[in-house]
N, CA, C, O and the ligand as a Tripos MOL2 file, in Angstrom:
@<TRIPOS>MOLECULE
protein
  281   279    71     0     0
PROTEIN
NO_CHARGES

@<TRIPOS>ATOM
      1 N          17.7840    3.4690    9.4400 N.3       1 MET1
      2 CA         18.9260    4.2510    9.7420 C.3       1 MET1
      3 C          19.1890    5.2080    8.8180 C.2       1 MET1
      4 O          19.4050    4.5860    7.7770 O.2       1 MET1
      5 N          19.2920    6.3600    8.6140 N.am      2 PRO2
      6 CA         19.7330    7.3450    7.7160 C.3       2 PRO2
      7 C          21.4260    6.8450    7.1630 C.2       2 PRO2
      8 O          22.3340    6.6270    7.9650 O.2       2 PRO2
      9 N          21.5320    6.7670    6.0950 N.am      3 TRP3
     10 CA         22.7750    6.4060    5.3200 C.3       3 TRP3
     11 C          23.2890    7.4130    4.4520 C.2       3 TRP3
     12 O          22.5960    7.8410    3.5280 O.2       3 TRP3
     13 N          24.5770    7.8760    4.6930 N.am      4 CYS4
     14 CA         25.2100    8.9840    4.0510 C.3       4 CYS4
     15 C          26.0070    8.1170    3.0990 C.2       4 CYS4
     16 O          26.6400    7.1350    3.4880 O.2       4 CYS4
     17 N          25.9470    8.5530    1.7140 N.am      5 GLU5
     18 CA         26.7010    7.8330    0.5470 C.3       5 GLU5
     19 C          28.1030    8.2970    0.7270 C.2       5 GLU5
     20 O          28.9470    7.4570    1.0370 O.2       5 GLU5
     21 N          28.4590    9.5980    0.5580 N.am      6 PRO6
     22 CA         29.7800    9.9110    0.4800 C.3       6 PRO6
     23 C          30.5930    9.4600    1.7190 C.2       6 PRO6
     24 O          31.7850    9.1910    1.5730 O.2       6 PRO6
     25 N          30.0010    9.3670    2.9280 N.am      7 CYS7
     26 CA         30.8370    9.0150    4.0420 C.3       7 CYS7
     27 C          30.7130    7.6650    4.2840 C.2       7 CYS7
     28 O          31.4620    7.1860    5.1350 O.2       7 CYS7
     29 N          29.7630    6.8000    3.6000 N.am      8 GLU8
     30 CA         29.6300    5.5040    3.6490 C.3       8 GLU8
     31 C          29.4520    5.0210    5.2080 C.2       8 GLU8
     32 O          30.0290    4.0380    5.6740 O.2       8 GLU8
     33 N          28.5340    5.8950    5.9550 N.am      9 ARG9
     34 CA         28.3410    5.4060    7.2860 C.3       9 ARG9
     35 C          26.7720    5.8010    7.4540 C.2       9 ARG9
     36 O          26.1530    6.6530    6.8160 O.2       9 ARG9
     37 N          26.2790    4.9140    8.5310 N.am     10 PHE10
     38 CA         25.1820    5.3580    9.0860 C.3      10 PHE10
     39 C          24.9180    6.2970    9.9420 C.2      10 PHE10
     40 O          25.8460    6.4380   10.7380 O.2      10 PHE10
     41 N          23.8870    7.1270   10.1460 N.am     11 TRP11
     42 CA         23.8710    8.2370   11.1940 C.3      11 TRP11
     43 C          22.7350    7.9000   11.9860 C.2      11 TRP11
     44 O          21.7230    7.3530   11.5470 O.2      11 TRP11
     45 N          22.9600    8.2910   13.3280 N.am     12 ASN12
     46 CA         21.8350    8.4170   14.0050 C.3      12 ASN12
     47 C          20.8480    9.5870   13.8760 C.2      12 ASN12
     48 O          21.2950   10.7210   14.0510 O.2      12 ASN12
     49 N          19.5330    9.4170   13.5850 N.am     13 PRO13
     50 CA         18.6730   10.4370   13.2740 C.3      13 PRO13
     51 C          19.0160   11.6130   14.2450 C.2      13 PRO13
     52 O          18.9990   12.7600   13.7990 O.2      13 PRO13
     53 N          19.2910   11.4050   15.4040 N.am     14 GLY14
     54 CA         19.5640   12.7180   16.4160 C.3      14 GLY14
     55 C          20.7100   13.3040   16.0860 C.2      14 GLY14
     56 O          20.7180   14.5090   16.3360 O.2      14 GLY14
     57 N          21.7940   12.8260   15.5570 N.am     15 THR15
     58 CA         23.1220   13.4460   15.0530 C.3      15 THR15
     59 C          22.9080   14.1240   13.8270 C.2      15 THR15
     60 O          23.8450   14.8490   13.4940 O.2      15 THR15
     61 N          22.0060   14.0910   13.1210 N.am     16 LEU16
     62 CA         22.0380   14.7000   11.6730 C.3      16 LEU16
     63 C          21.4720   16.2440   11.8820 C.2      16 LEU16
     64 O          20.7870   16.4940   12.8740 O.2      16 LEU16
     65 N          21.7420   17.1270   11.0410 N.am     17 THR17
     66 CA         21.4170   18.5410   11.0260 C.3      17 THR17
     67 C          19.8220   18.5350   11.1470 C.2      17 THR17
     68 O          19.1270   17.5220   11.0800 O.2      17 THR17
     69 N          19.3990   19.7390   11.3210 N.am     18 GLU18
     70 CA         17.8920   19.8370   11.5080 C.3      18 GLU18
     71 C          17.2060   19.7500   10.0880 C.2      18 GLU18
     72 O          15.9900   19.6280    9.9370 O.2      18 GLU18
     73 N          18.0920   19.8240    9.1060 N.am     19 ALA19
     74 CA         17.6830   19.7760    7.6970 C.3      19 ALA19
     75 C          17.6590   18.2930    7.3120 C.2      19 ALA19
     76 O          17.1650   17.9260    6.2450 O.2      19 ALA19
     77 N          18.2300   17.4000    8.2480 N.am     20 GLY20
     78 CA         18.2650   16.0750    7.7550 C.3      20 GLY20
     79 C          19.5320   15.7640    7.0560 C.2      20 GLY20
     80 O          19.6420   14.7030    6.4420 O.2      20 GLY20
     81 N          20.5330   16.6590    7.1160 N.am     21 GLU21
     82 CA         21.8930   16.2080    6.4760 C.3      21 GLU21
     83 C          23.1330   15.7010    7.1180 C.2      21 GLU21
     84 O          23.1690   15.7850    8.3460 O.2      21 GLU21
     85 N          24.0200   15.2570    6.5840 N.am     22 CYS22
     86 CA         25.0570   14.6260    7.2230 C.3      22 CYS22
     87 C          25.6860   15.6310    8.1680 C.2      22 CYS22
     88 O          25.5730   16.7810    7.7450 O.2      22 CYS22
     89 N          26.2610   15.5330    9.2240 N.am     23 PRO23
     90 CA         26.7890   16.6870   10.1180 C.3      23 PRO23
     91 C          28.4500   16.7510    9.5780 C.2      23 PRO23
     92 O          29.1250   17.6990    9.9790 O.2      23 PRO23
     93 N          28.9660   15.9100    8.8320 N.am     24 THR24
     94 CA         30.2060   15.5930    8.5460 C.3      24 THR24
     95 C          30.2840   16.3860    6.8520 C.2      24 THR24
     96 O          31.1640   17.2150    6.6180 O.2      24 THR24
     97 N          29.5450   16.1010    6.0900 N.am     25 CYS25
     98 CA         29.6580   16.4520    4.6000 C.3      25 CYS25
     99 C          28.5380   17.1550    4.1270 C.2      25 CYS25
    100 O          28.4770   17.5850    2.9750 O.2      25 CYS25
    101 N          27.5980   17.2990    5.0110 N.am     26 GLY26
    102 CA         26.2950   18.3740    4.6770 C.3      26 GLY26
    103 C          25.6060   17.5800    3.5540 C.2      26 GLY26
    104 O          24.7170   18.1540    2.9260 O.2      26 GLY26
    105 N          25.9550   16.2280    3.2220 N.am     27 ASN27
    106 CA         24.9210   15.5810    2.2750 C.3      27 ASN27
    107 C          23.6040   15.3950    2.6270 C.2      27 ASN27
    108 O          23.4650   14.7320    3.6540 O.2      27 ASN27
    109 N          22.4300   15.8350    2.0070 N.am     28 PRO28
    110 CA         21.2450   15.2910    2.4280 C.3      28 PRO28
    111 C          21.3010   13.8550    2.6730 C.2      28 PRO28
    112 O          21.7740   13.1600    1.7740 O.2      28 PRO28
    113 N          20.9320   13.3490    3.6500 N.am     29 VAL29
    114 CA         20.8900   11.8000    4.1000 C.3      29 VAL29
    115 C          19.5270   11.2960    3.7590 C.2      29 VAL29
    116 O          18.4550   11.8640    3.9670 O.2      29 VAL29
    117 N          19.7220   10.2580    3.2580 N.am     30 ASP30
    118 CA         18.3610    9.5290    3.0790 C.3      30 ASP30
    119 C          17.8600    8.8690    4.3510 C.2      30 ASP30
    120 O          18.3580    7.8890    4.9040 O.2      30 ASP30
    121 N          16.7670    9.5840    4.7340 N.am     31 ALA31
    122 CA         16.2790    9.2840    6.0780 C.3      31 ALA31
    123 C          15.3720    7.9170    5.5320 C.2      31 ALA31
    124 O          15.1410    7.7740    4.3320 O.2      31 ALA31
    125 N          14.9630    7.0820    6.4130 N.am     32 PRO32
    126 CA         14.0300    6.0920    6.0490 C.3      32 PRO32
    127 C          12.6430    6.7690    6.1180 C.2      32 PRO32
    128 O          12.2990    7.5800    6.9790 O.2      32 PRO32
    129 N          11.9980    6.3810    5.2270 N.am     33 PRO33
    130 CA         10.6420    6.9170    5.0030 C.3      33 PRO33
    131 C           9.7890    6.8470    6.3530 C.2      33 PRO33
    132 O          10.0360    5.9300    7.1350 O.2      33 PRO33
    133 N           8.9090    7.6720    6.6220 N.am     34 GLU34
    134 CA          8.1380    7.7700    7.9360 C.3      34 GLU34
    135 C           7.1530    6.5370    7.6150 C.2      34 GLU34
    136 O           6.6030    6.2940    6.5410 O.2      34 GLU34
    137 N           7.0790    5.8770    8.7320 N.am     35 THR35
    138 CA          6.3870    4.6050    8.8360 C.3      35 THR35
    139 C           4.8490    4.9980    8.5350 C.2      35 THR35
    140 O           4.0350    5.0840    9.4550 O.2      35 THR35
    141 N           4.5550    5.1960    7.3830 N.am     36 ASP36
    142 CA          3.0090    5.6650    7.0630 C.3      36 ASP36
    143 C           2.3450    4.4060    6.2810 C.2      36 ASP36
    144 O           2.6070    4.0570    5.1300 O.2      36 ASP36
    145 N           1.5730    3.9030    7.0330 N.am     37 ALA37
    146 CA          0.8570    2.7850    6.5040 C.3      37 ALA37
    147 C           0.1510    3.1620    4.8610 C.2      37 ALA37
    148 O          -0.4890    4.1380    4.4680 O.2      37 ALA37
    149 N           0.5210    2.1440    4.3020 N.am     38 PRO38
    150 CA         -0.2050    2.3930    3.0740 C.3      38 PRO38
    151 C          -1.6990    2.7090    3.2190 C.2      38 PRO38
    152 O          -2.3770    2.2730    4.1500 O.2      38 PRO38
    153 N          -2.1530    3.4680    2.2730 N.am     39 PRO39
    154 CA         -3.6190    3.9850    2.3400 C.3      39 PRO39
    155 C          -4.4120    2.5400    2.1810 C.2      39 PRO39
    156 O          -4.1430    1.7270    1.2960 O.2      39 PRO39
    157 N          -5.4390    2.3580    3.1920 N.am     40 ARG40
    158 CA         -6.3100    1.3060    2.8700 C.3      40 ARG40
    159 C          -7.0850    1.3480    1.6410 C.2      40 ARG40
    160 O          -7.8580    2.2560    1.3390 O.2      40 ARG40
    161 N          -6.8150    0.2370    0.8980 N.am     41 GLN41
    162 CA         -7.4970    0.0110   -0.3520 C.3      41 GLN41
    163 C          -9.0580    0.0410   -0.2250 C.2      41 GLN41
    164 O          -9.5150   -0.9320    0.3760 O.2      41 GLN41
    165 N          -9.7300    0.7230   -0.5540 N.am     42 ARG42
    166 CA        -11.2100    0.6750   -0.6040 C.3      42 ARG42
    167 C         -11.5460    0.0480   -1.7540 C.2      42 ARG42
    168 O         -11.0430    0.2540   -2.8580 O.2      42 ARG42
    169 N         -12.5490   -0.8500   -1.4370 N.am     43 VAL43
    170 CA        -13.1360   -1.6370   -2.6350 C.3      43 VAL43
    171 C         -14.0040   -0.6010   -3.4360 C.2      43 VAL43
    172 O         -14.7830    0.1760   -2.8830 O.2      43 VAL43
    173 N         -13.7820   -0.6690   -4.8750 N.am     44 PRO44
    174 CA        -14.7330    0.1460   -5.6470 C.3      44 PRO44
    175 C         -16.0560   -0.1910   -5.6600 C.2      44 PRO44
    176 O         -16.3490   -1.3850   -5.6120 O.2      44 PRO44
    177 N         -17.0470    0.7750   -5.7240 N.am     45 TRP45
    178 CA        -18.4670    0.2090   -5.6380 C.3      45 TRP45
    179 C         -18.7470   -0.5530   -6.8670 C.2      45 TRP45
    180 O         -19.6870   -1.3430   -6.7870 O.2      45 TRP45
    181 N         -18.0400   -0.4660   -8.1340 N.am     46 HIS46
    182 CA        -18.6330   -1.4880   -9.1390 C.3      46 HIS46
    183 C         -18.0270   -2.8300   -8.9320 C.2      46 HIS46
    184 O         -18.5410   -3.7640   -9.5480 O.2      46 HIS46
    185 N         -16.9760   -3.0750   -8.1310 N.am     47 PHE47
    186 CA        -16.7730   -4.3410   -7.7200 C.3      47 PHE47
    187 C         -18.1190   -4.9440   -6.7970 C.2      47 PHE47
    188 O         -18.2850   -6.1630   -6.8470 O.2      47 PHE47
    189 N         -18.7690   -4.3930   -6.2300 N.am     48 TRP48
    190 CA        -20.0340   -5.0250   -5.4560 C.3      48 TRP48
    191 C         -20.9920   -5.1400   -6.4200 C.2      48 TRP48
    192 O         -21.7530   -6.1080   -6.3920 O.2      48 TRP48
    193 N         -21.0970   -4.1050   -7.4750 N.am     49 VAL49
    194 CA        -22.3420   -4.2160   -8.4380 C.3      49 VAL49
    195 C         -21.8300   -5.6330   -9.2790 C.2      49 VAL49
    196 O         -22.7270   -6.4430   -9.5110 O.2      49 VAL49
    197 N         -20.7570   -5.8990   -9.6400 N.am     50 ALA50
    198 CA        -20.2260   -6.9400  -10.3430 C.3      50 ALA50
    199 C         -20.5350   -8.1630   -9.7080 C.2      50 ALA50
    200 O         -21.0260   -9.0840  -10.3610 O.2      50 ALA50
    201 N         -20.2500   -8.2870   -8.2640 N.am     51 ILE51
    202 CA        -20.4470   -9.4730   -7.3680 C.3      51 ILE51
    203 C         -21.8160   -9.7870   -7.3490 C.2      51 ILE51
    204 O         -22.2290  -10.9320   -7.5310 O.2      51 ILE51
    205 N         -22.6900   -8.6080   -7.0900 N.am     52 THR52
    206 CA        -24.0640   -8.7160   -6.9940 C.3      52 THR52
    207 C         -24.7870   -9.2280   -8.3760 C.2      52 THR52
    208 O         -25.7450   -9.9990   -8.3360 O.2      52 THR52
    209 N         -24.2980   -8.7830   -9.4660 N.am     53 ALA53
    210 CA        -24.8200   -9.1020  -10.6720 C.3      53 ALA53
    211 C         -24.3830  -10.5980  -10.8340 C.2      53 ALA53
    212 O         -25.2630  -11.3910  -11.1680 O.2      53 ALA53
    213 N         -23.2970  -10.9920  -10.6590 N.am     54 ALA54
    214 CA        -22.6650  -12.3830  -10.9180 C.3      54 ALA54
    215 C         -23.3770  -13.1720   -9.8220 C.2      54 ALA54
    216 O         -23.5690  -14.3340  -10.1790 O.2      54 ALA54
    217 N         -23.8320  -12.8930   -8.5830 N.am     55 GLY55
    218 CA        -24.7410  -13.6670   -7.7340 C.3      55 GLY55
    219 C         -26.0430  -13.9040   -8.3010 C.2      55 GLY55
    220 O         -26.4710  -15.0560   -8.3520 O.2      55 GLY55
    221 N         -26.8350  -12.7600   -8.8070 N.am     56 ILE56
    222 CA        -28.0820  -12.6830   -9.3880 C.3      56 ILE56
    223 C         -28.1880  -13.6580  -10.4920 C.2      56 ILE56
    224 O         -29.1760  -14.3900  -10.5480 O.2      56 ILE56
    225 N         -27.1300  -13.7350  -11.4880 N.am     57 TYR57
    226 CA        -27.0630  -14.4020  -12.5320 C.3      57 TYR57
    227 C         -26.9460  -15.9210  -12.2440 C.2      57 TYR57
    228 O         -27.6560  -16.7320  -12.8390 O.2      57 TYR57
    229 N         -25.9080  -16.3320  -11.1940 N.am     58 LEU58
    230 CA        -25.7640  -17.7220  -10.5420 C.3      58 LEU58
    231 C         -27.1150  -18.1260  -10.2480 C.2      58 LEU58
    232 O         -27.5860  -19.1590  -10.7250 O.2      58 LEU58
    233 N         -27.8690  -17.2300   -9.3560 N.am     59 ALA59
    234 CA        -28.9830  -17.6480   -8.6810 C.3      59 ALA59
    235 C         -30.1520  -18.1700   -9.6960 C.2      59 ALA59
    236 O         -30.9210  -19.1270   -9.6050 O.2      59 ALA59
    237 N         -29.9790  -17.1300  -10.7340 N.am     60 TRP60
    238 CA        -31.0980  -17.3910  -11.6900 C.3      60 TRP60
    239 C         -30.8330  -18.6570  -12.4820 C.2      60 TRP60
    240 O         -31.7640  -19.3550  -12.8830 O.2      60 TRP60
    241 N         -29.4840  -18.9680  -12.7180 N.am     61 ARG61
    242 CA        -29.1540  -20.2040  -13.5330 C.3      61 ARG61
    243 C         -29.5070  -21.4500  -12.5860 C.2      61 ARG61
    244 O         -30.0310  -22.4590  -13.0590 O.2      61 ARG61
    245 N         -29.2160  -21.3390  -11.3160 N.am     62 ALA62
    246 CA        -29.5670  -22.4530  -10.5500 C.3      62 ALA62
    247 C         -30.8910  -22.5470  -10.4860 C.2      62 ALA62
    248 O         -31.3200  -23.6950  -10.6000 O.2      62 ALA62
    249 N         -31.7830  -21.5810  -10.3200 N.am     63 ILE63
    250 CA        -33.1670  -21.6070  -10.4170 C.3      63 ILE63
    251 C         -33.6860  -22.5450  -11.8320 C.2      63 ILE63
    252 O         -34.4590  -23.5030  -11.8210 O.2      63 ILE63
    253 N         -33.1300  -22.0510  -12.7820 N.am     64 GLN64
    254 CA        -33.4030  -22.7440  -14.2060 C.3      64 GLN64
    255 C         -32.8610  -24.1410  -14.1280 C.2      64 GLN64
    256 O         -33.5580  -25.0140  -14.6450 O.2      64 GLN64
    257 N         -31.8050  -24.4710  -13.6040 N.am     65 GLY65
    258 CA        -31.1860  -25.8160  -13.4290 C.3      65 GLY65
    259 C         -32.0520  -26.6530  -12.7470 C.2      65 GLY65
    260 O         -32.3080  -27.7540  -13.2340 O.2      65 GLY65
    261 N         -32.5750  -26.2850  -11.6330 N.am     66 ILE66
    262 CA        -33.5620  -26.8670  -10.7700 C.3      66 ILE66
    263 C         -34.7910  -27.2280  -11.4970 C.2      66 ILE66
    264 O         -35.3790  -28.3100  -11.4830 O.2      66 ILE66
    265 N         -35.1150  -26.0310  -12.2040 N.am     67 GLY67
    266 CA        -36.5410  -26.2980  -12.8950 C.3      67 GLY67
    267 C         -36.2890  -27.2870  -13.9590 C.2      67 GLY67
    268 O         -37.1990  -28.0620  -14.2500 O.2      67 GLY67
    269 N         -35.1160  -27.3530  -14.5950 N.am     68 SER68
    270 CA        -35.1190  -28.2780  -15.8270 C.3      68 SER68
    271 C         -35.1040  -29.7200  -15.3870 C.2      68 SER68
    272 O         -35.2340  -30.6270  -16.2090 O.2      68 SER68
    273 N         -34.9270  -29.9690  -13.9310 N.am     69 LEU69
    274 CA        -34.9480  -31.4030  -13.4330 C.3      69 LEU69
    275 C         -36.4410  -32.0340  -13.4190 C.2      69 LEU69
    276 O         -36.6460  -33.2450  -13.5040 O.2      69 LEU69
    277 N         -37.3860  -31.1190  -13.3080 N.am     70 PHE70
    278 CA        -38.5690  -31.6790  -13.2460 C.3      70 PHE70
    279 C         -39.4780  -31.4800  -14.3260 C.2      70 PHE70
    280 O         -40.5960  -31.9930  -14.2950 O.2      70 PHE70
    281 ZN         28.3740   12.5450    4.9720 Zn       71 ZN71
@<TRIPOS>BOND
     1     1     2 1
     2     2     3 1
     3     3     4 2
     4     3     5 am
     5     5     6 1
     6     6     7 1
     7     7     8 2
     8     7     9 am
     9     9    10 1
    10    10    11 1
    11    11    12 2
    12    11    13 am
    13    13    14 1
    14    14    15 1
    15    15    16 2
    16    15    17 am
    17    17    18 1
    18    18    19 1
    19    19    20 2
    20    19    21 am
    21    21    22 1
    22    22    23 1
    23    23    24 2
    24    23    25 am
    25    25    26 1
    26    26    27 1
    27    27    28 2
    28    27    29 am
    29    29    30 1
    30    30    31 1
    31    31    32 2
    32    31    33 am
    33    33    34 1
    34    34    35 1
    35    35    36 2
    36    35    37 am
    37    37    38 1
    38    38    39 1
    39    39    40 2
    40    39    41 am
    41    41    42 1
    42    42    43 1
    43    43    44 2
    44    43    45 am
    45    45    46 1
    46    46    47 1
    47    47    48 2
    48    47    49 am
    49    49    50 1
    50    50    51 1
    51    51    52 2
    52    51    53 am
    53    53    54 1
    54    54    55 1
    55    55    56 2
    56    55    57 am
    57    57    58 1
    58    58    59 1
    59    59    60 2
    60    59    61 am
    61    61    62 1
    62    62    63 1
    63    63    64 2
    64    63    65 am
    65    65    66 1
    66    66    67 1
    67    67    68 2
    68    67    69 am
    69    69    70 1
    70    70    71 1
    71    71    72 2
    72    71    73 am
    73    73    74 1
    74    74    75 1
    75    75    76 2
    76    75    77 am
    77    77    78 1
    78    78    79 1
    79    79    80 2
    80    79    81 am
    81    81    82 1
    82    82    83 1
    83    83    84 2
    84    83    85 am
    85    85    86 1
    86    86    87 1
    87    87    88 2
    88    87    89 am
    89    89    90 1
    90    90    91 1
    91    91    92 2
    92    91    93 am
    93    93    94 1
    94    94    95 1
    95    95    96 2
    96    95    97 am
    97    97    98 1
    98    98    99 1
    99    99   100 2
   100    99   101 am
   101   101   102 1
   102   102   103 1
   103   103   104 2
   104   103   105 am
   105   105   106 1
   106   106   107 1
   107   107   108 2
   108   107   109 am
   109   109   110 1
   110   110   111 1
   111   111   112 2
   112   111   113 am
   113   113   114 1
   114   114   115 1
   115   115   116 2
   116   115   117 am
   117   117   118 1
   118   118   119 1
   119   119   120 2
   120   119   121 am
   121   121   122 1
   122   122   123 1
   123   123   124 2
   124   123   125 am
   125   125   126 1
   126   126   127 1
   127   127   128 2
   128   127   129 am
   129   129   130 1
   130   130   131 1
   131   131   132 2
   132   131   133 am
   133   133   134 1
   134   134   135 1
   135   135   136 2
   136   135   137 am
   137   137   138 1
   138   138   139 1
   139   139   140 2
   140   139   141 am
   141   141   142 1
   142   142   143 1
   143   143   144 2
   144   143   145 am
   145   145   146 1
   146   146   147 1
   147   147   148 2
   148   147   149 am
   149   149   150 1
   150   150   151 1
   151   151   152 2
   152   151   153 am
   153   153   154 1
   154   154   155 1
   155   155   156 2
   156   155   157 am
   157   157   158 1
   158   158   159 1
   159   159   160 2
   160   159   161 am
   161   161   162 1
   162   162   163 1
   163   163   164 2
   164   163   165 am
   165   165   166 1
   166   166   167 1
   167   167   168 2
   168   167   169 am
   169   169   170 1
   170   170   171 1
   171   171   172 2
   172   171   173 am
   173   173   174 1
   174   174   175 1
   175   175   176 2
   176   175   177 am
   177   177   178 1
   178   178   179 1
   179   179   180 2
   180   179   181 am
   181   181   182 1
   182   182   183 1
   183   183   184 2
   184   183   185 am
   185   185   186 1
   186   186   187 1
   187   187   188 2
   188   187   189 am
   189   189   190 1
   190   190   191 1
   191   191   192 2
   192   191   193 am
   193   193   194 1
   194   194   195 1
   195   195   196 2
   196   195   197 am
   197   197   198 1
   198   198   199 1
   199   199   200 2
   200   199   201 am
   201   201   202 1
   202   202   203 1
   203   203   204 2
   204   203   205 am
   205   205   206 1
   206   206   207 1
   207   207   208 2
   208   207   209 am
   209   209   210 1
   210   210   211 1
   211   211   212 2
   212   211   213 am
   213   213   214 1
   214   214   215 1
   215   215   216 2
   216   215   217 am
   217   217   218 1
   218   218   219 1
   219   219   220 2
   220   219   221 am
   221   221   222 1
   222   222   223 1
   223   223   224 2
   224   223   225 am
   225   225   226 1
   226   226   227 1
   227   227   228 2
   228   227   229 am
   229   229   230 1
   230   230   231 1
   231   231   232 2
   232   231   233 am
   233   233   234 1
   234   234   235 1
   235   235   236 2
   236   235   237 am
   237   237   238 1
   238   238   239 1
   239   239   240 2
   240   239   241 am
   241   241   242 1
   242   242   243 1
   243   243   244 2
   244   243   245 am
   245   245   246 1
   246   246   247 1
   247   247   248 2
   248   247   249 am
   249   249   250 1
   250   250   251 1
   251   251   252 2
   252   251   253 am
   253   253   254 1
   254   254   255 1
   255   255   256 2
   256   255   257 am
   257   257   258 1
   258   258   259 1
   259   259   260 2
   260   259   261 am
   261   261   262 1
   262   262   263 1
   263   263   264 2
   264   263   265 am
   265   265   266 1
   266   266   267 1
   267   267   268 2
   268   267   269 am
   269   269   270 1
   270   270   271 1
   271   271   272 2
   272   271   273 am
   273   273   274 1
   274   274   275 1
   275   275   276 2
   276   275   277 am
   277   277   278 1
   278   278   279 1
   279   279   280 2
@<TRIPOS>SUBSTRUCTURE
     1 MET1         2 RESIDUE 1 A MET
     2 PRO2         6 RESIDUE 1 A PRO
     3 TRP3        10 RESIDUE 1 A TRP
     4 CYS4        14 RESIDUE 1 A CYS
     5 GLU5        18 RESIDUE 1 A GLU
     6 PRO6        22 RESIDUE 1 A PRO
     7 CYS7        26 RESIDUE 1 A CYS
     8 GLU8        30 RESIDUE 1 A GLU
     9 ARG9        34 RESIDUE 1 A ARG
    10 PHE10       38 RESIDUE 1 A PHE
    11 TRP11       42 RESIDUE 1 A TRP
    12 ASN12       46 RESIDUE 1 A ASN
    13 PRO13       50 RESIDUE 1 A PRO
    14 GLY14       54 RESIDUE 1 A GLY
    15 THR15       58 RESIDUE 1 A THR
    16 LEU16       62 RESIDUE 1 A LEU
    17 THR17       66 RESIDUE 1 A THR
    18 GLU18       70 RESIDUE 1 A GLU
    19 ALA19       74 RESIDUE 1 A ALA
    20 GLY20       78 RESIDUE 1 A GLY
    21 GLU21       82 RESIDUE 1 A GLU
    22 CYS22       86 RESIDUE 1 A CYS
    23 PRO23       90 RESIDUE 1 A PRO
    24 THR24       94 RESIDUE 1 A THR
    25 CYS25       98 RESIDUE 1 A CYS
    26 GLY26      102 RESIDUE 1 A GLY
    27 ASN27      106 RESIDUE 1 A ASN
    28 PRO28      110 RESIDUE 1 A PRO
    29 VAL29      114 RESIDUE 1 A VAL
    30 ASP30      118 RESIDUE 1 A ASP
    31 ALA31      122 RESIDUE 1 A ALA
    32 PRO32      126 RESIDUE 1 A PRO
    33 PRO33      130 RESIDUE 1 A PRO
    34 GLU34      134 RESIDUE 1 A GLU
    35 THR35      138 RESIDUE 1 A THR
    36 ASP36      142 RESIDUE 1 A ASP
    37 ALA37      146 RESIDUE 1 A ALA
    38 PRO38      150 RESIDUE 1 A PRO
    39 PRO39      154 RESIDUE 1 A PRO
    40 ARG40      158 RESIDUE 1 A ARG
    41 GLN41      162 RESIDUE 1 A GLN
    42 ARG42      166 RESIDUE 1 A ARG
    43 VAL43      170 RESIDUE 1 A VAL
    44 PRO44      174 RESIDUE 1 A PRO
    45 TRP45      178 RESIDUE 1 A TRP
    46 HIS46      182 RESIDUE 1 A HIS
    47 PHE47      186 RESIDUE 1 A PHE
    48 TRP48      190 RESIDUE 1 A TRP
    49 VAL49      194 RESIDUE 1 A VAL
    50 ALA50      198 RESIDUE 1 A ALA
    51 ILE51      202 RESIDUE 1 A ILE
    52 THR52      206 RESIDUE 1 A THR
    53 ALA53      210 RESIDUE 1 A ALA
    54 ALA54      214 RESIDUE 1 A ALA
    55 GLY55      218 RESIDUE 1 A GLY
    56 ILE56      222 RESIDUE 1 A ILE
    57 TYR57      226 RESIDUE 1 A TYR
    58 LEU58      230 RESIDUE 1 A LEU
    59 ALA59      234 RESIDUE 1 A ALA
    60 TRP60      238 RESIDUE 1 A TRP
    61 ARG61      242 RESIDUE 1 A ARG
    62 ALA62      246 RESIDUE 1 A ALA
    63 ILE63      250 RESIDUE 1 A ILE
    64 GLN64      254 RESIDUE 1 A GLN
    65 GLY65      258 RESIDUE 1 A GLY
    66 ILE66      262 RESIDUE 1 A ILE
    67 GLY67      266 RESIDUE 1 A GLY
    68 SER68      270 RESIDUE 1 A SER
    69 LEU69      274 RESIDUE 1 A LEU
    70 PHE70      278 RESIDUE 1 A PHE
    71 ZN71       281 GROUP 0 **** ****
């Protein structure tokens, strides 16, 4: 709900002026931000490089560990 500070009251978005101002005092009313979903966080490519490198390293260590048993 848009809230007008000077008037200390909520306004229906439909009752505001076209510029989004309070119809009583003309104060620009803080309209709630449009419900724009935050941009999807894309996983950076170097994350997968690090994961792959860690996987290869752990696989190598596992092979070494198994090899040391015999
Ligand atoms: Zn006002």
